[in-house]
N, CA, C and O atoms as a GROMACS GRO file, in nm:
protein
  268
    1MET      N    1   0.389   0.813  -1.681
    1MET     CA    2   0.464   0.809  -1.557
    1MET      C    3   0.374   0.845  -1.439
    1MET      O    4   0.379   0.780  -1.335
    2TYR      N    5   0.292   0.949  -1.458
    2TYR     CA    6   0.205   0.990  -1.348
    2TYR      C    7   0.093   0.889  -1.325
    2TYR      O    8   0.046   0.871  -1.213
    3GLN      N    9   0.049   0.822  -1.434
    3GLN     CA   10  -0.055   0.721  -1.418
    3GLN      C   11  -0.005   0.605  -1.333
    3GLN      O   12  -0.080   0.548  -1.254
    4LEU      N   13   0.122   0.570  -1.348
    4LEU     CA   14   0.179   0.462  -1.269
    4LEU      C   15   0.187   0.503  -1.122
    4LEU      O   16   0.161   0.422  -1.034
    5ALA      N   17   0.223   0.628  -1.097
    5ALA     CA   18   0.230   0.676  -0.959
    5ALA      C   19   0.092   0.679  -0.896
    5ALA      O   20   0.077   0.645  -0.778
    6VAL      N   21  -0.009   0.718  -0.971
    6VAL     CA   22  -0.146   0.719  -0.920
    6VAL      C   23  -0.193   0.576  -0.892
    6VAL      O   24  -0.262   0.551  -0.793
    7LEU      N   25  -0.156   0.484  -0.978
    7LEU     CA   26  -0.190   0.344  -0.956
    7LEU      C   27  -0.127   0.291  -0.827
    7LEU      O   28  -0.193   0.222  -0.750
    8PHE      N   29  -0.001   0.324  -0.803
    8PHE     CA   30   0.066   0.281  -0.681
    8PHE      C   31   0.004   0.348  -0.559
    8PHE      O   32  -0.009   0.285  -0.454
    9LEU      N   33  -0.034   0.473  -0.572
    9LEU     CA   34  -0.099   0.543  -0.461
    9LEU      C   35  -0.232   0.478  -0.425
    9LEU      O   36  -0.264   0.464  -0.307
   10THR      N   37  -0.309   0.439  -0.526
   10THR     CA   38  -0.434   0.371  -0.497
   10THR      C   39  -0.409   0.233  -0.434
   10THR      O   40  -0.490   0.187  -0.354
   11ALA      N   41  -0.299   0.169  -0.471
   11ALA     CA   42  -0.265   0.041  -0.408
   11ALA      C   43  -0.230   0.060  -0.260
   11ALA      O   44  -0.266  -0.022  -0.176
   12VAL      N   45  -0.160   0.169  -0.228
   12VAL     CA   46  -0.129   0.200  -0.089
   12VAL      C   47  -0.258   0.225  -0.011
   12VAL      O   48  -0.274   0.176   0.101
   13LEU      N   49  -0.349   0.301  -0.070
   13LEU     CA   50  -0.477   0.327  -0.003
   13LEU      C   51  -0.558   0.199   0.014
   13LEU      O   52  -0.626   0.182   0.114
   14ALA      N   53  -0.550   0.110  -0.084
   14ALA     CA   54  -0.619  -0.018  -0.072
   14ALA      C   55  -0.559  -0.101   0.041
   14ALA      O   56  -0.632  -0.171   0.112
   15GLY      N   57  -0.428  -0.094   0.059
   15GLY     CA   58  -0.365  -0.164   0.170
   15GLY      C   59  -0.410  -0.111   0.304
   15GLY      O   60  -0.439  -0.187   0.396
   16PHE      N   61  -0.417   0.023   0.316
   16PHE     CA   62  -0.469   0.082   0.440
   16PHE      C   63  -0.614   0.042   0.463
   16PHE      O   64  -0.653   0.013   0.576
   17ALA      N   65  -0.693   0.042   0.357
   17ALA     CA   66  -0.833   0.003   0.370
   17ALA      C   67  -0.845  -0.142   0.416
   17ALA      O   68  -0.931  -0.175   0.498
   18LEU      N   69  -0.760  -0.229   0.363
   18LEU     CA   70  -0.763  -0.369   0.404
   18LEU      C   71  -0.730  -0.383   0.552
   18LEU      O   72  -0.791  -0.464   0.622
   19ILE      N   73  -0.635  -0.306   0.599
   19ILE     CA   74  -0.599  -0.310   0.741
   19ILE      C   75  -0.716  -0.262   0.827
   19ILE      O   76  -0.749  -0.324   0.928
   20LEU      N   77  -0.778  -0.151   0.788
   20LEU     CA   78  -0.888  -0.096   0.868
   20LEU      C   79  -1.012  -0.184   0.864
   20LEU      O   80  -1.078  -0.204   0.966
   21VAL      N   81  -1.043  -0.237   0.748
   21VAL     CA   82  -1.163  -0.320   0.735
   21VAL      C   83  -1.149  -0.448   0.815
   21VAL      O   84  -1.246  -0.494   0.875
   22THR      N   85  -1.031  -0.507   0.816
   22THR     CA   86  -1.014  -0.632   0.890
   22THR      C   87  -1.025  -0.609   1.041
   22THR      O   88  -1.071  -0.697   1.113
   23GLU      N   89  -0.984  -0.492   1.088
   23GLU     CA   90  -0.999  -0.464   1.231
   23GLU      C   91  -1.146  -0.445   1.267
   23GLU      O   92  -1.189  -0.483   1.376
   24VAL      N   93  -1.222  -0.386   1.176
   24VAL     CA   94  -1.365  -0.371   1.201
   24VAL      C   95  -1.435  -0.506   1.188
   24VAL      O   96  -1.524  -0.538   1.266
   25ALA      N   97  -1.393  -0.585   1.090
   25ALA     CA   98  -1.456  -0.715   1.066
   25ALA      C   99  -1.410  -0.822   1.164
   25ALA      O  100  -1.463  -0.933   1.162
   26ALA      N  101  -1.315  -0.791   1.249
   26ALA     CA  102  -1.266  -0.891   1.345
   26ALA      C  103  -1.377  -0.936   1.439
   26ALA      O  104  -1.375  -1.049   1.487
   27ALA      N  105  -1.471  -0.850   1.464
   27ALA     CA  106  -1.582  -0.887   1.551
   27ALA      C  107  -1.673  -0.989   1.484
   27ALA      O  108  -1.739  -1.068   1.551
   28PHE      N  109  -1.677  -0.988   1.350
   28PHE     CA  110  -1.766  -1.078   1.277
   28PHE      C  111  -1.698  -1.208   1.236
   28PHE      O  112  -1.764  -1.311   1.220
   29LEU      N  113  -1.566  -1.204   1.219
   29LEU     CA  114  -1.493  -1.326   1.181
   29LEU      C  115  -1.459  -1.406   1.306
   29LEU      O  116  -1.417  -1.349   1.407
   30THR      N  117  -1.476  -1.533   1.298
   30THR     CA  118  -1.449  -1.616   1.416
   30THR      C  119  -1.302  -1.653   1.426
   30THR      O  120  -1.253  -1.683   1.535
   31SER      N  121  -1.232  -1.652   1.315
   31SER     CA  122  -1.093  -1.695   1.317
   31SER      C  123  -0.999  -1.574   1.323
   31SER      O  124  -0.999  -1.489   1.233
   32ALA      N  125  -0.922  -1.567   1.428
   32ALA     CA  126  -0.825  -1.458   1.442
   32ALA      C  127  -0.710  -1.476   1.343
   32ALA      O  128  -0.643  -1.378   1.308
   33THR      N  129  -0.687  -1.597   1.299
   33THR     CA  130  -0.579  -1.623   1.202
   33THR      C  131  -0.608  -1.554   1.069
   33THR      O  132  -0.518  -1.496   1.008
   34ILE      N  133  -0.733  -1.560   1.025
   34ILE     CA  134  -0.769  -1.495   0.899
   34ILE      C  135  -0.751  -1.344   0.910
   34ILE      O  136  -0.702  -1.281   0.817
   35VAL      N  137  -0.791  -1.288   1.022
   35VAL     CA  138  -0.776  -1.143   1.043
   35VAL      C  139  -0.629  -1.105   1.042
   35VAL      O  140  -0.591  -1.005   0.981
   36ASN      N  141  -0.544  -1.183   1.108
   36ASN     CA  142  -0.401  -1.153   1.112
   36ASN      C  143  -0.337  -1.165   0.974
   36ASN      O  144  -0.250  -1.085   0.940
   37ILE      N  145  -0.380  -1.262   0.896
   37ILE     CA  146  -0.326  -1.277   0.760
   37ILE      C  147  -0.365  -1.159   0.673
   37ILE      O  148  -0.283  -1.108   0.597
   38LEU      N  149  -0.490  -1.115   0.683
   38LEU     CA  150  -0.535  -1.001   0.602
   38LEU      C  151  -0.464  -0.872   0.643
   38LEU      O  152  -0.431  -0.790   0.558
   39VAL      N  153  -0.441  -0.854   0.771
   39VAL     CA  154  -0.367  -0.736   0.818
   39VAL      C  155  -0.224  -0.741   0.766
   39VAL      O  156  -0.169  -0.638   0.726
   40ALA      N  157  -0.163  -0.859   0.766
   40ALA     CA  158  -0.026  -0.873   0.716
   40ALA      C  159  -0.020  -0.844   0.566
   40ALA      O  160   0.073  -0.778   0.520
   41ILE      N  161  -0.118  -0.892   0.491
   41ILE     CA  162  -0.121  -0.864   0.346
   41ILE      C  163  -0.137  -0.715   0.322
   41ILE      O  164  -0.070  -0.659   0.235
   42GLY      N  165  -0.224  -0.649   0.398
   42GLY     CA  166  -0.242  -0.505   0.384
   42GLY      C  167  -0.115  -0.428   0.417
   42GLY      O  168  -0.080  -0.332   0.348
   43ALA      N  169  -0.046  -0.469   0.523
   43ALA     CA  170   0.078  -0.400   0.562
   43ALA      C  171   0.186  -0.419   0.457
   43ALA      O  172   0.259  -0.325   0.426
   44ILE      N  173   0.198  -0.539   0.402
   44ILE     CA  174   0.297  -0.563   0.297
   44ILE      C  175   0.266  -0.481   0.173
   44ILE      O  176   0.357  -0.427   0.110
   45ALA      N  177   0.138  -0.472   0.137
   45ALA     CA  178   0.099  -0.391   0.021
   45ALA      C  179   0.135  -0.245   0.041
   45ALA      O  180   0.186  -0.179  -0.050
   46VAL      N  181   0.108  -0.194   0.160
   46VAL     CA  182   0.142  -0.053   0.189
   46VAL      C  183   0.292  -0.030   0.177
   46VAL      O  184   0.335   0.068   0.116
   47ILE      N  185   0.371  -0.118   0.234
   47ILE     CA  186   0.517  -0.101   0.232
   47ILE      C  187   0.572  -0.110   0.090
   47ILE      O  188   0.652  -0.026   0.050
   48VAL      N  189   0.529  -0.210   0.016
   48VAL     CA  190   0.582  -0.231  -0.120
   48VAL      C  191   0.547  -0.114  -0.211
   48VAL      O  192   0.633  -0.062  -0.281
   49PHE      N  193   0.421  -0.074  -0.211
   49PHE     CA  194   0.380   0.031  -0.304
   49PHE      C  195   0.426   0.169  -0.258
   49PHE      O  196   0.447   0.257  -0.342
   50ALA      N  197   0.442   0.192  -0.129
   50ALA     CA  198   0.500   0.318  -0.083
   50ALA      C  199   0.646   0.327  -0.128
   50ALA      O  200   0.693   0.434  -0.168
   51PHE      N  201   0.717   0.216  -0.122
   51PHE     CA  202   0.855   0.214  -0.170
   51PHE      C  203   0.860   0.240  -0.321
   51PHE      O  204   0.948   0.311  -0.369
   52ALA      N  205   0.765   0.183  -0.395
   52ALA     CA  206   0.761   0.206  -0.540
   52ALA      C  207   0.735   0.353  -0.571
   52ALA      O  208   0.794   0.408  -0.665
   53ILE      N  209   0.648   0.417  -0.495
   53ILE     CA  210   0.622   0.560  -0.516
   53ILE      C  211   0.748   0.641  -0.486
   53ILE      O  212   0.778   0.736  -0.558
   54LEU      N  213   0.821   0.605  -0.382
   54LEU     CA  214   0.946   0.675  -0.350
   54LEU      C  215   1.050   0.657  -0.460
   54LEU      O  216   1.123   0.751  -0.492
   55VAL      N  217   1.057   0.540  -0.519
   55VAL     CA  218   1.152   0.517  -0.629
   55VAL      C  219   1.115   0.602  -0.749
   55VAL      O  220   1.203   0.664  -0.810
   56ILE      N  221   0.987   0.606  -0.784
   56ILE     CA  222   0.944   0.689  -0.897
   56ILE      C  223   0.973   0.836  -0.870
   56ILE      O  224   1.020   0.907  -0.959
   57ALA      N  225   0.945   0.882  -0.749
   57ALA     CA  226   0.970   1.023  -0.716
   57ALA      C  227   1.120   1.055  -0.721
   57ALA      O  228   1.158   1.162  -0.768
   58THR      N  229   1.203   0.963  -0.674
   58THR     CA  230   1.347   0.985  -0.676
   58THR      C  231   1.400   0.988  -0.819
   58THR      O  232   1.482   1.073  -0.853
   59LYS      N  233   1.352   0.897  -0.903
   59LYS     CA  234   1.394   0.897  -1.043
   59LYS      C  235   1.354   1.026  -1.113
   59LYS      O  236   1.432   1.083  -1.190
   60THR      N  237   1.232   1.073  -1.086
   60THR     CA  238   1.185   1.198  -1.147
   60THR      C  239   1.268   1.316  -1.099
   60THR      O  240   1.304   1.403  -1.178
   61LEU      N  241   1.297   1.319  -0.971
   61LEU     CA  242   1.377   1.428  -0.915
   61LEU      C  243   1.517   1.429  -0.974
   61LEU      O  244   1.569   1.535  -1.010
   62LEU      N  245   1.578   1.312  -0.984
   62LEU     CA  246   1.714   1.305  -1.038
   62LEU      C  247   1.718   1.337  -1.187
   62LEU      O  248   1.815   1.396  -1.234
   63ASN      N  249   1.616   1.299  -1.262
   63ASN     CA  250   1.611   1.332  -1.404
   63ASN      C  251   1.600   1.481  -1.425
   63ASN      O  252   1.662   1.534  -1.518
   64LYS      N  253   1.525   1.549  -1.343
   64LYS     CA  254   1.514   1.693  -1.357
   64LYS      C  255   1.640   1.764  -1.309
   64LYS      O  256   1.674   1.871  -1.359
   65TRP      N  257   1.709   1.704  -1.212
   65TRP     CA  258   1.830   1.766  -1.159
   65TRP      C  259   1.947   1.751  -1.256
   65TRP      O  260   2.030   1.841  -1.268
   66VAL      N  261   1.954   1.638  -1.324
   66VAL     CA  262   2.065   1.611  -1.416
   66VAL      C  263   2.055   1.697  -1.540
   66VAL      O  264   2.157   1.740  -1.594
   67ARG      N  265   1.934   1.724  -1.586
   67ARG     CA  266   1.915   1.803  -1.709
   67ARG      C  267   1.955   1.943  -1.693
   67ARG      O  268   1.945   2.022  -1.787
   0.00000   0.00000   0.00000
């Protein structure tokens, strides 16, 4: 269970890294469309995996509360 949460946390960090790297690389890339697509992919990854971490935390909290 904790390994899955760590995996999701690393996915969230990878999403943040993708957002930051594309903003730095925007000076080197000629196409603003590619930069915008990469930022959108990073933002979606952060949102999806942050939600997954919240679901795991809620399930764990409720399992301990019910017992």
